[in-house]
C-alpha positions in Angstrom: -59.1 -17.7 -11.0 -58.3 -21.4 -10.7 -54.6 -22.4 -10.4 -53.7 -26.1 -11.3 -51.0 -28.0 -9.8 -49.2 -28.0 -13.2 -49.2 -24.3 -13.5 -48.0 -23.8 -9.9 -45.2 -26.2 -10.6 -44.2 -24.2 -13.8 -44.4 -20.9 -11.8 -42.0 -22.3 -9.1 -39.7 -23.7 -11.7 -39.6 -20.4 -13.5 -38.9 -18.6 -10.2 -36.1 -21.1 -9.3 -34.5 -20.5 -12.8 -34.8 -16.7 -12.3 -33.1 -16.9 -8.8 -30.4 -19.2 -10.1 -29.6 -16.7 -13.0 -29.5 -13.8 -10.6 -27.1 -15.6 -8.2 -24.8 -16.5 -11.3 -24.9 -12.8 -12.3 -24.0 -11.7 -8.8 -21.3 -14.3 -8.5 -19.7 -13.3 -11.9 -19.8 -9.6 -10.9 -18.1 -10.3 -7.5 -15.5 -12.3 -9.4 -14.8 -9.3 -11.7 -14.7 -6.9 -8.9 -12.2 -9.0 -6.7 -9.1 -6.9 -6.4 -5.4 -8.0 -7.3 -2.4 -7.4 -5.0 0.8 -6.4 -6.8 4.1 -7.3 -5.2 7.5 -5.9 -6.3 10.3 -8.5 -6.0 13.7 -6.9 -5.6 16.0 -9.7 -6.5 13.7 -11.2 -9.2 13.1 -7.9 -10.9 9.4 -8.7 -11.3 5.9 -8.0 -10.0 3.9 -10.9 -8.7 0.1 -10.4 -9.3 -2.1 -12.1 -6.7 -5.8 -12.7 -7.2 -7.3 -11.7 -3.9 -10.3 -13.9 -4.4 -8.1 -17.0 -4.5 -4.9 -15.8 -2.9 -2.9 -17.3 -5.7 -0.3 -15.7 -8.0 -1.9 -15.5 -11.5 0.7 -13.6 -13.3 4.4 -12.4 -13.2 5.5 -9.3 -14.9 9.1 -8.1 -15.5 9.6 -4.6 -13.9 13.1 -3.4 -14.3 16.2 -4.5 -12.3 15.2 -3.8 -8.6 11.6 -2.9 -8.2 10.7 -1.5 -4.8 8.0 1.3 -4.3 4.8 1.1 -6.2 1.4 2.7 -6.7 -1.6 2.3 -8.9 -3.5 5.0 -10.7 -7.0 3.9 -11.1 -8.1 6.3 -13.8 -5.3 5.2 -16.1 -5.2 1.7 -15.0 -1.5 1.8 -14.6 1.1 0.7 -12.0 4.1 2.8 -11.2 7.1 1.1 -9.9 10.5 2.5 -8.7 13.5 0.8 -10.3 16.3 1.6 -7.8 19.6 0.9 -9.7 18.3 2.4 -12.9 17.1 5.7 -11.2 13.7 5.3 -13.0 10.1 4.9 -12.6 8.7 2.0 -14.6 5.1 2.5 -15.9 3.1 -0.8 -16.4 -0.2 -0.9 -18.3 -2.4 -3.2 -16.3 -4.7 -4.1 -19.1 -1.7 -5.5 -21.0 0.5 -6.4 -18.0 3.5 -4.9 -19.6 5.9 -1.9 -19.3 5.0 1.0 -21.5 7.3 3.6 -20.3 10.3 4.4 -18.1 10.8 7.9 -16.5 14.0 9.3 -15.2 14.1 10.1 -11.5 16.7 11.1 -8.9 19.3 8.7 -7.7 18.2 5.6 -5.7 14.2 6.0 -5.9 12.3 4.1 -3.4 8.7 4.9 -2.0 6.0 5.8 -4.6 2.6 7.3 -4.1 -0.3 8.6 -6.2 -2.1 11.9 -5.3 -5.7 11.7 -4.5 -7.5 12.4 -7.8 -4.4 11.3 -9.8 -2.7 14.7 -10.5 0.7 13.5 -9.5 2.8 10.4 -9.1 5.6 11.0 -6.6 8.7 9.0 -5.9 11.3 9.5 -2.9 15.0 9.4 -4.1 17.3 8.5 -1.3 20.6 9.6 -2.5 19.2 12.8 -4.2 17.3 13.8 -1.0 14.3 14.8 -3.2 10.7 13.9 -4.1 10.0 13.9 -7.7 6.5 14.9 -9.0 5.5 13.3 -12.2 2.5 14.1 -14.5 0.9 10.6 -15.1 -0.6 11.8 -18.5 2.4 13.2 -20.1 4.6 10.8 -18.3 7.1 13.6 -17.6 8.8 14.7 -14.4 7.4 18.2 -13.6 9.5 19.3 -10.7 11.3 18.0 -7.6 11.2 19.2 -4.0 14.4 18.8 -1.9 14.0 17.5 1.7 16.0 18.9 4.5 16.1 15.3 6.1 18.5 13.0 4.4 17.6 9.6 2.9 13.9 9.8 2.2 12.3 6.5 1.9 8.6 6.9 1.9 6.6 10.0 0.4 2.8 9.8 1.0 0.0 12.2 0.2 -2.3 13.4 2.9 -6.0 12.5 2.3 -6.9 15.9 0.9 -3.7 16.0 -1.3 -2.4 19.2 0.3 0.6 17.7 2.0 3.3 15.0 1.3 4.7 13.4 4.4 8.2 12.1 3.9 10.1 9.7 6.2 13.8 10.9 6.4 15.6 7.9 7.6 18.8 9.5 8.6 17.4 12.6 10.1 14.8 10.8 12.4 12.2 13.3 11.0 9.0 13.3 9.0 9.4 16.2 6.5 6.3 17.9 5.3 5.9 19.3 1.8 3.3 21.9 0.9 2.2 20.6 -2.5 0.8 24.0 -3.7 4.0 25.9 -2.7 6.2 23.0 -4.0 8.5 23.3 -1.0 9.0 21.7 2.5 7.4 23.8 5.2 7.9 21.7 8.3 9.9 18.9 10.0 8.6 16.8 12.8 11.0 14.9 15.0 10.2 11.2 15.6 12.2 8.1 16.7 15.2 6.8 15.0 14.9 5.7 11.3 11.4 6.5 10.3 9.9 4.2 7.6 6.3 3.5 6.7 3.7 6.2 6.8 -0.2 5.8 6.7 -3.0 8.3 7.0 -6.3 7.5 8.6 -9.1 7.9 5.9 -10.7 10.6 7.8 -7.6 12.6 7.2 -7.1 13.6 10.9 -4.0 11.5 11.8 -0.9 10.0 10.3 0.9 7.1 11.7 4.7 6.6 11.3 6.8 3.6 12.1 10.3 4.2 13.4 12.4 1.1 12.9 15.2 1.6 15.4 13.0 3.1 18.0 10.5 0.2 17.8 7.8 2.7 18.0 4.9 4.1 16.0 4.1 7.7 16.2 0.6 9.3 15.8 0.8 12.8 14.2 -2.0 15.2 14.3 -2.4 16.6 10.8 -4.1 19.8 11.7 -1.3 20.8 14.2 1.5 18.8 12.7 2.6 17.5 16.1 3.1 14.0 17.5 0.2 13.3 19.8 0.9 9.6 20.7 3.9 7.2 20.8 3.0 3.5 20.6 5.6 0.9 21.5 5.7 -1.7 18.7 7.8 -4.8 17.9 11.5 -5.0 17.0 12.3 -3.0 13.8 8.8 -1.6 13.3 8.6 -0.7 9.6 5.6 -1.0 7.3 2.2 0.7 8.0 -1.2 -0.1 6.7 -4.5 1.5 7.6 -8.1 0.0 7.8 -10.5 1.8 5.5 -12.8 2.6 8.4 -10.0 4.3 10.4 -10.4 1.9 13.3 -7.1 0.1 13.1 -3.5 0.6 12.1 -1.3 -2.3 11.3 2.5 -2.2 11.6 5.0 -4.9 10.5 7.8 -5.8 13.0 10.8 -6.8 10.8 13.0 -8.7 13.4 10.0 -10.3 15.2 8.3 -11.7 12.0 5.1 -10.2 13.2 2.3 -7.7 12.5 0.9 -5.6 15.4 -2.6 -4.2 15.5 -3.1 -0.8 16.9 -6.6 0.2 18.0 -6.9 3.9 17.0 -9.5 4.9 19.6 -6.9 4.2 22.3 -3.6 4.1 20.3 -2.7 0.8 21.9 -1.7 -2.6 20.5 -4.5 -5.1 20.9 -3.0 -8.1 19.1 0.3 -9.3 17.5 0.2 -11.9 14.7 3.0 -14.1 13.4 4.0 -13.8 9.7 6.9 -14.6 7.5 10.5 -13.6 7.9 11.4 -9.9 7.7 7.9 -8.4 7.0 8.2 -5.2 5.2 5.5 -3.1 3.6 1.8 -4.1 3.5 -1.5 -3.2 1.9 -5.1 -3.8 2.7 -8.1 -4.7 0.5 -10.6 -1.9 -0.1 -13.3 -3.7 2.0 -10.8 -3.9 4.9 -11.1 -7.8 5.3 -7.7 -8.9 4.1 -4.2 -7.6 4.9 -1.3 -8.5 2.7 2.2 -8.5 4.1 5.5 -8.7 2.0 8.0 -10.9 3.7 11.4 -10.0 2.4 13.4 -13.0 3.7 10.6 -15.6 3.2 10.0 -14.7 -0.4 6.3 -14.8 0.4 3.2 -12.7 1.2 1.3 -13.4 4.4 -2.5 -13.0 4.3 -4.2 -11.7 7.5 -7.9 -12.1 8.1 -8.6 -8.7 9.7 -12.1 -9.7 10.9 -10.8 -12.7 12.9 -7.4 -11.1 13.4 -5.6 -14.3 12.2 -2.9 -15.0 9.8 -4.7 -17.4 7.3 -2.2 -18.0 4.5 1.3 -17.5 2.9 1.7 -17.1 -0.8 5.1 -17.8 -2.5 6.3 -14.9 -4.7 9.6 -13.8 -6.2 12.9 -13.2 -4.3 12.9 -10.4 -1.7 9.4 -8.9 -2.0 9.6 -5.2 -0.9 5.9 -4.3 -0.5 2.3 -4.6 -1.7 -0.4 -2.5 -3.4 -3.9 -3.7 -3.8 -6.2 -2.5 -6.7 
């Protein structure tokens, strides 16, 4: 078969168009798939929504009087935010970016977490010393579990959903709730004023930052015992965990920094400068970016986790408390 120059040119042109169209489709798909970071601003009473592709605030949503803890439930596309002075959980429909419900909680709610699979949303109430379990479908509080440790701040589900680990600030313990039994079954002693909690995705180890001890504690989930104590910066607070379990990040409030823990050795391999009073943090699903809420800078720092460098700072509302990425 004889191929002319003209027909070859047409073939090349057609191939170029096809490749260009495919690139456009893939680029559009990537843009749609880019996650968002949600940041509760305590003093502004708002949620700042950051596009993780551009690292810019694209929307701001009212969320009660003093929003703090928050969690996203994928299957319902909803954001759950604790409103501390109103003793309530604010439910935001992410498709509409508006509040659709408020659910009564115990006094002074703070940390919020979603169960694996989405069966429950839980909130820790500091003054009530209790963890409330909410049905996200009926939007009703089902039951509450009292903690022996006072002033629970964070309550986080284990990877398998069997346990809830609770940081009891005034007891210097991590209280453990058996979800099936609906009661506390253990209490693990850690350093003074435990705050942030994070589980490795493999489910084997939990990391807890104790603020006044300037230390991060590694807890073996199988034995429910501390297996390592890792010196951190001043006022170690928030915890974020890499999706591949290789690293744990801890915010150091008084040092305006984030330290990086190598989980293979449980040692700090690098410390990065961020904004003032870094608090709670979240990492993107691909593990490439870490977002850090800076309470006294009214900003969110962005860390490139591959280069281990702080690469940006995004202005948000007043006194950001934390971040969740979805």
